[in-house]
C-alpha positions as CSV (number, residue, x, y, z in Angstrom):
1,M,77.6,142.2,116.9
2,T,77.6,143.6,113.4
3,A,80.6,145.4,112.0
4,A,79.8,148.6,110.0
5,T,82.8,147.9,107.9
6,Y,84.8,144.7,108.3
7,Q,88.5,145.0,109.1
8,Y,90.0,143.1,106.2
9,V,87.8,143.9,103.2
10,D,84.7,145.9,102.5
11,L,82.4,143.1,103.4
12,P,78.7,144.0,103.9
13,D,76.8,142.0,106.5
14,A,79.9,140.6,108.1
15,S,79.6,140.2,111.9
16,V,82.2,140.1,114.7
17,V,82.1,136.6,116.0
18,T,82.6,136.0,119.7
19,T,85.3,133.4,119.5
20,R,87.1,131.9,122.5
21,A,90.1,134.1,121.7
22,L,87.9,137.2,121.6
23,L,86.3,136.3,125.0
24,T,89.8,135.7,126.5
25,A,91.0,139.0,125.1
26,R,88.0,140.8,126.6
27,E,88.8,139.5,130.0
28,N,92.6,140.0,129.7
29,I,92.2,143.6,128.4
30,G,89.7,144.5,131.1
31,D,92.1,143.1,133.8
32,T,95.1,144.9,132.3
33,V,93.3,148.3,132.1
34,A,91.9,147.9,135.6
35,A,95.5,147.2,136.9
36,R,97.0,150.0,134.7
37,A,99.4,147.3,133.5
38,M,100.9,146.2,130.2
39,M,100.0,143.2,128.1
40,C,101.1,141.7,124.8
41,I,98.7,140.1,122.2
42,H,100.7,138.3,119.5
43,G,100.1,135.9,116.7
44,G,100.2,135.4,113.0
45,A,98.8,137.8,110.4
46,G,95.1,137.6,109.8
47,F,94.2,135.7,113.0
48,G,91.9,138.5,114.3
49,K,94.1,140.2,116.9
50,T,93.4,143.8,116.0
51,L,89.7,143.3,115.3
52,A,89.3,141.6,118.7
53,V,91.3,144.3,120.6
54,N,89.3,147.1,118.9
55,T,86.0,145.3,119.8
56,C,87.1,144.8,123.4
57,L,88.3,148.3,123.9
58,R,85.0,149.7,122.7
59,A,83.3,147.7,125.4
60,L,85.4,149.3,128.2
61,E,83.8,151.6,130.8
62,P,82.5,154.8,129.2
63,G,85.0,157.6,129.5
64,E,88.1,155.4,129.4
65,D,90.7,157.4,127.4
66,V,92.0,155.0,124.7
67,R,94.6,156.2,122.2
68,K,95.7,154.1,119.3
69,I,99.3,154.2,117.9
70,T,100.3,152.3,114.8
71,F,103.8,151.8,113.5
72,R,104.6,150.9,109.9
73,A,108.4,151.0,110.2
74,R,111.0,150.6,112.9
75,P,110.8,153.8,115.0
76,T,113.5,155.4,117.1
77,A,112.6,156.7,120.6
78,R,112.4,160.1,119.0
79,A,109.8,158.9,116.5
80,V,107.8,157.3,119.4
81,R,107.8,160.7,121.2
82,F,106.3,162.4,118.2
83,E,103.7,159.6,117.7
84,L,102.7,160.0,121.4
85,F,102.6,163.8,121.0
86,T,100.2,163.4,118.1
87,A,98.1,160.7,119.8
88,L,97.6,162.8,122.9
89,D,96.5,165.9,120.8
90,L,99.0,168.1,122.6
91,A,99.0,171.7,121.7
92,G,101.9,173.7,120.3
93,E,105.1,172.5,118.7
94,P,106.9,169.4,119.8
95,P,109.9,170.2,122.0
96,R,113.3,169.9,120.4
97,H,115.3,168.5,123.3
98,P,114.6,164.9,124.5
99,S,114.5,165.8,128.2
100,E,112.0,168.6,127.6
101,F,109.9,166.3,125.4
102,D,109.9,163.6,128.1
103,R,108.8,166.1,130.8
104,L,105.9,167.2,128.5
105,L,104.7,163.7,127.9
106,K,105.0,162.7,131.6
107,T,103.0,165.7,132.6
108,A,100.3,164.9,130.0
109,L,100.2,161.3,131.0
110,A,99.8,162.2,134.7
111,E,96.6,164.2,134.1
112,R,94.3,161.1,134.1
113,P,94.3,157.4,133.4
114,R,94.9,156.5,129.8
115,T,95.1,153.3,127.7
116,F,97.5,153.0,124.7
117,L,96.8,150.5,122.0
118,V,100.1,150.0,120.2
119,D,99.3,148.2,117.0
120,E,101.7,146.6,114.6
121,A,104.1,146.3,117.5
122,Q,106.3,143.8,115.6
123,W,107.9,146.9,114.1
124,L,109.2,148.1,117.5
125,N,112.8,147.5,118.4
126,G,114.3,147.4,121.8
127,E,114.8,151.1,122.0
128,A,111.2,151.9,121.2
129,F,109.9,149.2,123.7
130,E,112.2,150.6,126.3
131,Y,110.8,154.1,125.9
132,F,107.2,152.8,126.6
133,R,108.6,151.1,129.7
134,Y,110.3,154.3,130.7
135,L,107.0,156.2,130.6
136,W,105.0,153.4,132.2
137,D,107.5,153.2,135.1
138,E,107.1,156.9,135.9
139,P,105.1,156.9,139.2
140,S,102.9,159.9,138.2
141,T,101.7,158.4,135.0
142,Q,98.5,156.2,135.0
143,L,99.1,154.1,131.9
144,A,97.8,150.8,130.6
145,I,99.5,149.6,127.4
146,I,98.3,146.9,125.1
147,F,101.0,145.8,122.5
148,V,99.4,144.0,119.5
149,G,101.7,142.5,116.9
150,G,103.0,139.5,115.0
151,A,105.5,136.9,116.3
152,G,108.3,139.5,116.1
153,C,106.6,141.5,118.8
154,H,106.7,138.6,121.2
155,T,110.3,137.8,120.3
156,V,111.6,141.3,120.8
157,L,109.7,141.8,124.0
158,R,111.2,138.5,125.4
159,R,114.7,139.8,124.6
160,E,114.1,142.9,126.8
161,P,114.2,141.5,130.4
162,M,113.3,144.8,132.1
163,L,110.2,145.2,129.9
164,S,109.3,141.5,129.6
165,S,109.2,141.1,133.3
166,R,106.6,143.9,133.5
167,I,104.2,142.4,131.0
168,F,101.1,141.6,133.0
169,I,99.4,139.2,130.5
170,W,100.6,137.4,127.4
171,Q,98.0,136.2,124.9
172,H,98.8,134.2,121.8
173,F,96.3,134.2,118.9
174,T,96.3,131.1,116.8
175,R,94.3,129.8,113.8
176,L,90.8,128.7,114.3
177,T,90.6,125.0,114.8
178,P,88.4,122.9,112.5
179,G,85.7,122.8,115.2
180,E,85.9,126.6,115.8
181,V,85.5,127.1,112.0
182,L,82.3,125.1,112.0
183,E,81.0,127.1,115.0
184,S,82.1,130.6,113.9
185,I,81.9,130.9,110.2
186,P,78.1,130.4,109.9
187,L,77.8,133.3,112.3
188,F,80.4,135.4,110.5
189,H,78.4,136.0,107.3
190,P,75.0,135.1,105.9
191,V,76.5,133.3,102.9
192,W,77.7,130.6,105.3
193,A,74.6,130.5,107.5
194,D,72.9,127.7,105.6
195,A,75.9,126.2,104.0
196,D,76.6,122.5,104.3
197,P,79.2,121.9,107.1
198,E,81.1,119.8,104.6
199,D,81.4,122.7,102.3
200,I,82.6,125.0,105.1
201,T,85.3,122.4,106.0
202,F,86.1,122.0,102.3
203,A,86.6,125.8,102.0
204,D,88.8,125.9,105.1
205,Q,91.0,123.0,104.1
206,H,91.6,124.4,100.6
207,A,91.7,128.1,101.1
208,A,91.1,129.7,104.5
209,H,93.1,127.5,106.8
210,G,91.6,128.9,110.0
211,N,92.6,132.4,109.1
212,F,89.9,135.0,109.6
213,R,91.4,137.4,107.0
214,A,91.4,134.6,104.5
215,W,87.8,133.8,105.4
216,A,86.9,137.4,104.8
217,Q,88.5,137.4,101.3
218,L,87.0,134.1,100.4
219,T,83.6,135.3,101.6
220,A,83.8,138.4,99.4
221,H,84.5,136.3,96.3
222,T,81.8,133.8,97.3
223,R,79.2,136.7,97.5
224,T,80.3,137.7,94.0
225,A,79.9,134.1,92.7
226,L,76.4,133.7,94.2
227,A,75.3,137.0,92.7
228,R,76.5,136.2,89.3
229,T,75.3,132.6,89.1
230,G,72.0,133.2,90.9
231,R,72.6,130.1,93.0
232,P,70.7,130.1,96.3
233,R,73.6,128.7,98.4
234,V,77.2,127.8,98.4
235,D,78.4,124.6,96.8
236,Q,81.8,123.1,96.0
237,E,81.8,124.1,92.3
238,L,81.2,127.7,93.3
239,L,83.9,127.5,96.0
240,R,86.4,126.2,93.4
241,W,85.8,129.3,91.3
242,A,86.4,131.5,94.4
243,F,89.6,129.6,95.2
244,S,90.9,130.4,91.7
245,R,90.9,134.1,92.6
246,L,93.0,133.4,95.7
247,A,95.7,131.3,94.1
């Protein structure tokens, strides 16, 4: 599956690779949406969580109403209300009073099944997570919620027993193993398609470390090096030049 623009850098010809983690996420997300449940996908930065989730959500049944919410700072419940108001494209001005705001959101969420992708969920605190639980618990709403975030997301969720007990599926994204690197990276971008497996391992050990974001950055620099040198394929001298840009 070719990505029009790759998530991490503007990387022409990059492809979304169907790793084991992505296949597992596809199954988990499908089951969570079908059950109108909540799940948590967590793991280190650059491990491919958001890319995998976006890919999987695009593969859901046509007509599934998916709304994405991303937080960049620790929001209050009030801030979560406003984000939901915007994500749901609700008309008019946001209500001033919390109780009125809550009624409006519950009414909107009861209209039809919806799926929320809550990205960068490591920024959420207990109050914000609790507000999502409050809406999900409402009998009239038909919500599926997918929390995606770093290790902090998992930690905060686990501290909230009422919410943690309602998480249907937990999925932990980790680095690619050396074996997965050799399987996945030649499929990820044409510059690695005919590379010597020893050179791919060399690149992973010295720069990428099983991290897809690092592989994307390294690939961008490697493309530049190949274009400037006119070399037909990757070699370790060329890779060392690319490494120097990542130090």
